[in-house]
C-alpha positions, 0 to 999 in steps of 0.5 A, a space after each residue: 403051863 407057863 413057859 419062860 423064854 430066855 432072852 439076852 437080858 437074863 444074862 446081864 452081867 452084874 459082876 466085876 472082872 479082874 485080869 491077872 498076869 502070873 506065871 504060877 500054878 492055879 492052886 498056888 495062886 489061890 493059896 496066896 490070894 487066900 492068905 492076902 485077902 483072908 478068903 477061902 478059895 477052894 477048888 470047885 467040884 467041876 471045871 469049865 470045859 468046852 466040847 469042841 476043843 477039849 479045853 479044861 479051865 480050873 475054877 476056884 470058888 469062895 462064897 461069903 454069906 456075910 457079904 453076899 459075895 461070890 469070888 471065882 478064880 478062873 484059869 484063862 489059859 489051857 494047853 491042848 494037844 494039837 493033832 496033826 495029819 502030817 508027819 512031824 519031828 515032834 510027836 506031840 505039841 501043845 497049843 494054848 486055848 483061852 476062856 476069854 480070847 480078848 484077854 490072851 495075855 492074862 493067865 487068870 481071871 477073878 470074877 466077883 459077883 455081888 458084894 461091895 468090893 472096893 476094886 482099887 483096894 482089891 487091886 492094890 492087895 493083889 499086886 502085893 502078892 509076890 507071884 502076881 506080875 500085874 492085875 487090872 480091872 476090865 470091862 467085859 461088856 465089849 467082849 464077844 466071849 463074855 458068855 463063857 463066864 456064865 457057869 453057875 
């Protein structure tokens, strides 16, 4: 029986990544993107989670068979209840965890797999959305946490 060993070239990224700054709930941003781009972003059946820090990141997905494209809207920020051993004035307090820590200021990420998107026109349309403060394309190759974006 043949075995297949996984090496780092199996995870080469053939996707584009857009960072979005927006102070809005993920479902609301997904709705606004659907209206603007005429996509059908839907809440995924699973969420991105990490066992070590119990972080949960929302995931919305649009798949176009016509253009052979997958578009993901991912929350980059999750609030986790911090545990302390010392008595405190406040019983509960939360700290932020990030899917891609190198992009701490971005609340959301759009991952585009396949297709022939023109990133400049896509960025222009995203910037026209009322709740989007700013958005920009980013190069993921230099980030240590780029493997956090492999979820399918």
